[in-house]
Each structure stands twice: as structure tokens, then as C-alpha cells.
C-alpha positions as semicolon CSV with decimal commas, in nm:
position;residue;x (nm);y (nm);z (nm)
1;M;8,675;6,967;7,521
2;D;8,496;7,147;7,699
3;A;8,337;7,350;7,403
4;F;8,291;6,951;7,267
5;L;8,065;6,896;7,564
6;Q;7,878;7,203;7,508
7;G;7,800;7,169;7,164
8;V;7,675;6,793;7,279
9;K;7,462;6,970;7,513
10;G;7,309;7,169;7,266
11;F;7,272;6,985;6,983
12;W;7,063;6,741;7,246
13;S;6,846;7,035;7,356
14;L;6,459;7,045;7,317
15;K;6,509;7,326;7,070
16;N;6,726;7,138;6,844
17;L;6,494;6,861;6,826
18;G;6,318;6,953;6,535
19;A;6,638;6,937;6,370
20;L;6,719;6,644;6,450
21;L;6,387;6,537;6,323
22;M;6,473;6,606;6,015
23;L;6,807;6,524;5,944
24;F;6,650;6,205;6,078
25;V;6,394;6,186;5,800
26;L;6,651;6,340;5,537
27;A;6,878;6,011;5,667
28;T;6,631;5,761;5,579
29;V;6,495;5,901;5,252
30;L;6,862;5,864;5,143
31;A;6,861;5,513;5,254
32;Y;6,568;5,449;5,074
33;S;6,676;5,563;4,773
34;G;6,981;5,365;4,802
35;L;7,241;5,637;4,905
36;T;7,458;5,474;5,182
37;P;7,687;5,724;5,428
38;E;7,958;5,487;5,281
39;R;7,908;5,606;4,948
40;V;7,831;5,977;5,085
41;A;8,159;5,960;5,257
42;A;8,343;5,815;4,891
43;A;8,194;6,155;4,756
44;I;8,344;6,344;4,991
45;P;8,717;6,474;4,853
46;R;8,976;6,385;5,188
47;P;9,179;6,675;5,311
48;S;9,491;6,498;5,201
49;E;9,383;6,508;4,839
50;F;9,429;6,885;4,837
51;T;9,748;6,920;5,014
52;S;9,935;6,657;4,817
53;G;10,026;6,861;4,488
């Protein structure tokens, strides 16, 4: 859990503010182009699909 909290702190640090802004812009562009997170999630193969068979 400590590693997780450290990751969260690092994620919100000013050093990564630029990266966050880029991600936000990218997400906005994808949303306007009609690519919703649900569609992206549906396109990502589930781990269970690899293990079953």
C-alpha cells in the first residue's frame, strides 16, 4: 500500500503536471472523436482470454 501511495503522490507532483495535461488533452480529443473509454476497454483483451485455452 505504501508503494501505491508513493505512486499517487508522484503522479500529482508538479513534475508530472505537463504529462497530466497531455493526457487530459488526449482524452478530450478521443472523446470528441467518438472514442469513449468504454470502447477502449472493450478493445483491450482481458487476461482471462489469454489463460483460457
